C-alpha positions as CSV (number, residue, x, y, z in Angstrom):
1,M,0.0,0.1,0.1
2,K,1.2,3.4,-0.9
3,I,0.4,6.1,1.9
4,Y,0.9,9.9,1.2
5,I,1.6,11.7,4.5
6,A,1.0,15.6,4.1
7,Y,2.9,17.6,7.3
8,T,0.9,20.6,7.2
9,G,2.2,22.1,10.8
10,G,0.9,21.8,14.3
11,T,2.3,20.8,17.7
12,I,3.2,17.3,16.4
13,G,6.1,18.7,14.5
14,M,7.1,21.6,16.6
15,V,10.2,22.6,18.3
16,P,11.3,25.2,21.1
17,S,12.3,28.7,19.7
18,E,12.8,32.1,21.3
19,Q,9.2,32.7,20.6
20,G,7.6,29.5,22.2
21,L,7.0,26.0,20.1
22,T,7.0,26.6,16.2
23,P,6.7,24.2,13.2
24,D,9.8,22.6,12.4
25,A,10.7,22.4,8.7
26,A,12.8,19.4,9.2
27,F,9.9,17.4,10.7
28,A,9.1,15.1,7.7
29,D,12.6,13.8,7.6
30,H,12.6,13.0,11.3
31,L,9.1,11.0,10.8
32,A,10.6,9.3,8.0
33,Q,13.4,8.0,10.2
34,H,10.9,6.7,12.9
35,L,8.9,5.0,10.1
36,N,12.1,3.4,8.4
37,A,13.1,2.2,11.7
38,S,10.0,0.0,12.4
39,D,10.2,-3.7,11.2
40,E,6.4,-3.8,11.1
41,L,5.8,-1.5,8.4
42,T,6.1,-2.5,4.8
43,H,4.2,0.1,3.2
44,D,5.6,2.9,0.6
45,F,5.5,6.3,2.2
46,V,5.8,9.4,0.7
47,I,6.0,12.2,3.4
48,A,5.7,15.9,2.3
49,S,6.2,18.8,4.1
50,Y,4.4,22.2,3.0
51,L,6.4,25.2,2.3
52,S,4.4,27.2,4.5
53,L,3.7,25.4,7.6
54,I,0.5,26.2,9.4
55,D,0.1,26.8,13.0
56,S,-3.4,25.8,13.3
57,S,-4.5,28.3,15.1
58,N,-3.8,30.6,12.1
59,A,-5.5,28.3,9.6
60,T,-8.3,29.6,7.5
61,P,-10.6,28.0,4.8
62,K,-8.2,28.7,2.1
63,D,-5.8,26.1,3.7
64,W,-8.6,23.7,3.7
65,Q,-8.8,24.2,0.2
66,T,-4.9,23.9,-0.4
67,I,-4.8,20.7,1.5
68,A,-7.5,19.2,-0.7
69,R,-6.2,20.2,-3.7
70,D,-2.8,18.6,-2.7
71,I,-4.7,15.2,-2.0
72,E,-6.6,15.6,-5.2
73,S,-3.4,15.9,-7.4
74,R,-2.2,12.6,-5.8
75,W,-5.4,10.8,-5.7
76,Q,-4.3,8.3,-8.5
77,D,-0.8,7.8,-7.2
78,F,-1.9,6.8,-3.6
79,D,-3.9,4.3,-1.7
80,A,-4.4,6.2,1.1
81,F,-3.8,9.9,2.8
82,I,-2.6,10.8,6.3
83,V,-3.0,14.7,7.1
84,L,-0.9,15.8,10.1
85,H,-2.3,18.9,11.6
86,G,-2.5,21.1,14.6
87,T,-5.4,20.2,17.5
88,D,-7.0,23.6,17.6
89,T,-8.6,23.6,14.2
90,M,-8.3,19.9,13.4
91,A,-12.0,19.4,13.5
92,Y,-12.7,22.0,11.0
93,T,-10.0,20.5,8.7
94,A,-11.4,17.2,8.8
95,S,-14.9,18.5,8.5
96,A,-13.8,20.4,5.3
97,L,-12.2,17.3,3.9
98,S,-15.3,15.3,4.4
99,C,-17.2,17.9,2.4
100,M,-14.6,18.0,-0.5
101,F,-14.2,14.3,-0.7
102,E,-17.9,13.0,-0.2
103,N,-18.2,9.4,-0.2
104,G,-14.4,9.1,-0.9
105,D,-13.2,5.6,-2.0
106,K,-9.6,5.7,-0.4
107,P,-9.2,6.5,3.5
108,I,-8.0,10.0,4.3
109,I,-7.1,10.2,8.0
110,V,-6.4,13.6,9.9
111,T,-4.2,13.5,13.1
112,G,-1.7,15.1,15.3
113,S,-0.8,15.1,18.8
114,Q,-1.1,16.8,22.1
115,V,2.8,17.0,22.8
116,P,5.6,17.6,19.9
117,M,7.4,14.1,18.8
118,Y,10.8,15.4,20.2
119,K,9.8,15.0,23.6
120,V,10.1,11.7,25.5
121,R,6.6,11.5,26.7
122,T,4.6,12.4,23.4
123,D,1.7,10.7,21.7
124,A,2.8,11.7,18.3
125,M,3.8,8.3,16.9
126,I,1.2,6.8,18.5
127,N,-1.6,8.8,16.7
128,V,0.8,8.4,13.4
129,M,1.1,4.7,13.8
130,G,-2.9,4.5,14.7
131,A,-3.7,6.4,11.3
132,I,-1.7,3.9,9.5
133,S,-3.3,1.1,11.0
134,A,-6.6,2.7,10.1
135,C,-5.4,3.2,6.7
136,E,-4.6,-0.4,6.5
137,A,-8.2,-1.6,7.8
138,L,-10.1,0.7,5.8
139,N,-8.1,-0.4,2.8
140,C,-9.5,-3.7,3.3
141,V,-13.1,-3.0,3.7
142,K,-13.8,-0.7,0.8
143,H,-17.3,0.5,2.6
144,H,-15.5,1.8,5.4
145,N,-13.1,4.5,3.5
146,G,-14.1,8.2,3.8
147,V,-12.4,10.9,5.8
148,F,-11.7,10.4,9.3
149,L,-10.1,12.0,12.5
150,F,-7.9,9.6,14.2
151,F,-6.7,10.4,17.8
152,A,-5.8,8.4,21.0
153,G,-7.2,5.1,19.8
154,R,-10.2,6.4,18.5
155,L,-11.5,6.9,14.7
156,I,-14.2,9.5,14.3
157,E,-16.1,10.3,11.5
158,G,-14.5,13.7,9.9
159,D,-17.7,15.8,10.2
160,R,-18.5,14.6,13.6
161,A,-15.3,15.2,15.3
162,H,-15.3,17.9,18.3
163,K,-12.3,19.3,19.8
164,A,-13.0,18.5,23.6
165,H,-10.1,18.7,25.7
166,T,-6.9,20.8,26.0
167,S,-4.7,18.6,27.8
168,D,-5.8,15.2,27.9
169,W,-4.5,12.6,25.5
170,Q,-8.0,12.2,24.1
171,A,-8.4,15.6,22.8
172,F,-11.2,14.9,20.5
173,S,-15.0,13.5,20.8
174,S,-17.9,12.5,18.8
175,P,-20.7,13.6,20.8
176,N,-23.4,12.8,18.6
177,C,-22.5,9.7,16.6
178,P,-20.7,6.5,17.3
179,E,-17.1,6.4,16.8
180,R,-16.2,4.5,13.3
181,G,-13.5,2.2,15.3
182,V,-11.7,2.0,18.4
183,L,-7.9,0.9,18.5
184,G,-7.2,-1.5,21.2
185,I,-5.1,-4.3,20.9
186,D,-7.3,-4.8,17.8
187,W,-9.8,-2.8,16.0
188,R,-13.4,-2.9,17.3
189,W,-15.8,-1.5,14.4
190,A,-19.1,-0.1,14.7
191,V,-21.7,-1.5,12.2
192,T,-22.2,0.7,9.5
193,D,-24.0,0.5,6.1
194,S,-22.3,-1.4,3.7
195,T,-23.8,0.5,0.4
196,Q,-20.7,2.3,-1.2
197,K,-21.9,5.4,-2.8
198,S,-20.4,7.4,-5.7
199,M,-17.5,9.8,-4.7
200,N,-18.0,13.6,-5.6
201,V,-15.1,15.6,-5.1
202,R,-15.7,19.2,-5.2
203,I,-13.3,21.7,-4.0
204,P,-14.4,25.3,-4.2
205,E,-12.9,28.7,-4.1
206,M,-13.0,29.5,-0.2
207,E,-14.3,33.1,0.6
208,E,-12.9,34.1,3.8
209,G,-14.8,35.9,6.1
210,A,-18.1,34.8,4.5
211,V,-19.3,32.9,7.8
212,T,-19.5,34.2,11.5
213,I,-20.6,32.7,15.0
214,L,-23.1,34.4,17.0
215,P,-22.6,33.4,20.6
216,V,-25.8,33.3,22.8
217,F,-25.0,34.3,26.6
218,P,-27.3,36.0,29.4
219,G,-27.5,39.8,28.5
220,V,-26.7,39.4,24.8
221,Q,-27.8,42.5,22.8
222,A,-28.5,43.2,19.3
223,S,-25.3,45.6,19.5
224,H,-22.9,42.7,20.3
225,W,-23.8,40.9,16.7
226,L,-24.4,43.8,14.9
227,G,-20.6,43.6,13.7
228,L,-20.5,40.1,13.2
229,L,-23.6,40.1,11.0
230,S,-21.8,42.7,8.3
231,E,-22.7,43.0,5.0
232,N,-20.1,40.8,3.7
233,V,-21.5,37.7,5.8
234,K,-23.5,34.9,4.0
235,G,-23.7,32.6,6.9
236,A,-23.7,32.3,10.7
237,V,-23.6,29.7,13.1
238,L,-25.9,30.8,16.1
239,L,-24.6,29.1,19.5
240,S,-27.8,28.9,21.1
241,Y,-28.7,27.3,24.7
242,G,-30.0,23.7,25.7
243,A,-32.4,22.5,22.7
244,G,-32.1,25.6,20.6
245,N,-33.1,28.6,22.5
246,A,-32.1,32.2,22.9
247,P,-33.7,35.4,24.2
248,D,-37.2,36.0,22.5
249,K,-38.4,39.1,24.7
250,D,-35.9,41.5,23.0
251,P,-37.3,42.7,19.5
252,A,-34.2,44.4,18.6
253,L,-32.2,41.1,18.8
254,L,-34.8,39.0,16.8
255,A,-35.3,42.1,14.4
256,L,-31.3,42.0,13.7
257,L,-31.7,38.2,12.8
258,K,-34.8,38.5,10.6
259,A,-33.1,41.2,8.8
260,A,-29.9,39.2,8.0
261,T,-32.1,36.1,6.8
262,D,-34.2,38.4,4.9
263,R,-31.1,39.6,2.8
264,G,-29.8,35.9,2.4
265,V,-27.9,35.4,5.3
266,V,-28.1,31.6,6.3
267,I,-28.4,31.2,10.0
268,V,-27.7,28.0,11.5
269,N,-28.8,27.3,15.0
270,V,-26.5,24.7,16.7
271,S,-26.5,23.9,20.7
272,Q,-23.8,24.9,23.0
273,C,-24.2,21.9,24.8
274,G,-21.6,19.3,24.5
275,A,-23.9,16.7,23.1
276,G,-27.8,16.5,21.9
277,S,-29.7,17.8,19.4
278,V,-31.4,21.2,18.6
279,A,-35.2,20.7,18.7
280,A,-36.6,24.0,16.7
281,G,-39.4,25.2,18.2
282,A,-39.8,22.7,21.1
283,Y,-39.8,26.2,23.4
284,A,-41.0,29.7,22.8
285,A,-37.6,30.8,23.0
286,G,-36.8,28.5,20.1
287,S,-39.8,29.2,18.2
288,A,-38.8,32.8,17.8
289,L,-35.6,31.9,16.2
290,V,-37.4,30.0,13.5
291,K,-40.0,32.7,13.2
292,A,-36.7,35.1,12.6
293,G,-35.7,32.6,9.7
294,V,-33.2,30.6,11.8
295,I,-32.7,26.9,10.5
296,S,-32.0,24.1,12.8
297,G,-28.3,22.6,12.9
298,K,-29.9,19.6,14.5
299,D,-27.0,17.5,16.0
300,M,-24.4,19.0,14.3
301,T,-21.0,20.2,15.8
302,Y,-20.6,23.9,15.5
303,E,-17.3,22.9,13.7
304,A,-19.4,20.9,11.1
305,A,-21.9,23.8,10.8
306,F,-19.4,26.5,10.3
307,V,-17.5,24.1,7.6
308,K,-20.8,23.2,5.8
309,L,-21.6,27.1,5.5
310,S,-18.4,27.9,4.4
311,F,-18.3,24.7,2.0
312,L,-22.0,25.4,0.3
313,I,-21.2,29.6,0.2
314,G,-17.9,28.8,-1.7
315,L,-19.9,26.5,-4.2
316,G,-21.9,29.6,-5.4
317,S,-25.2,27.8,-3.8
318,S,-27.9,29.9,-3.2
319,S,-29.7,30.6,0.5
320,E,-32.4,28.1,-0.7
321,E,-30.0,25.6,-1.7
322,I,-28.0,25.9,1.3
323,K,-30.9,25.4,3.6
324,N,-32.3,22.6,1.7
325,C,-28.8,20.9,2.3
326,F,-29.1,21.5,5.9
327,S,-32.7,20.1,5.7
């Protein structure tokens, strides 16, 4: 099996500098030495280090586009793909690749580490080797292919992953969907639909600044959101309370949302809670959002909702088309 490993940046390949940890341009060579030293690996690896390494805190939708086009350009030459990425925005990138390589017939695994590889107590090679193991297993079972995030023994659907912990080895969760697989001594797989759908690769021109996030908090006022809903914004993720609620006694706040949706901004309601689904209209406070034109994100993570909006806007979809995709 031929595996392409793209080092895009992130903690896994960082080294100390006067400004703190920074991506190491020589990391690809160090990783190759580790992999070549293993007697158990018989695959052909190509490890590419991006010229402009990304601290994932600085990642933008344009970076998702760059990674996807890199993979697309090598699609016919490799059997599997691993993207090494920083943890801060890893869930966003995994979700973006899921959109761009819909029903992919080869595995794409996004991973990284909580601790840099140069340290003694690091999870770097554990996650890399786990990602390789996932590629091996998925390559043998065609209907298991697609985009995934692998971390600390958990293989999560790319558009279901959520950054859940800053300092635990298990940094990611899948709050509303069973993990596809768990790696212990052997793999334990979830039961999935074996139907293989046709792959659809779409890598749009990503518009930076087209999507925003609207936080709901006690005392939130229209003035807090006014700048966030500027004229260039085309989509927004509303981080609501509980099952999709927000203040319904503030006419100015609701009028702001209604004015935005009337001019074509798609506002998707996603719960602030760590798990569960939005039940649009179950409470009066949620019904007011529906009347203002806000649509339900159901049980999506906010990362996935943000990415899906960005992706569909990048495709040039109309507001109604975007709403239909969410419903």
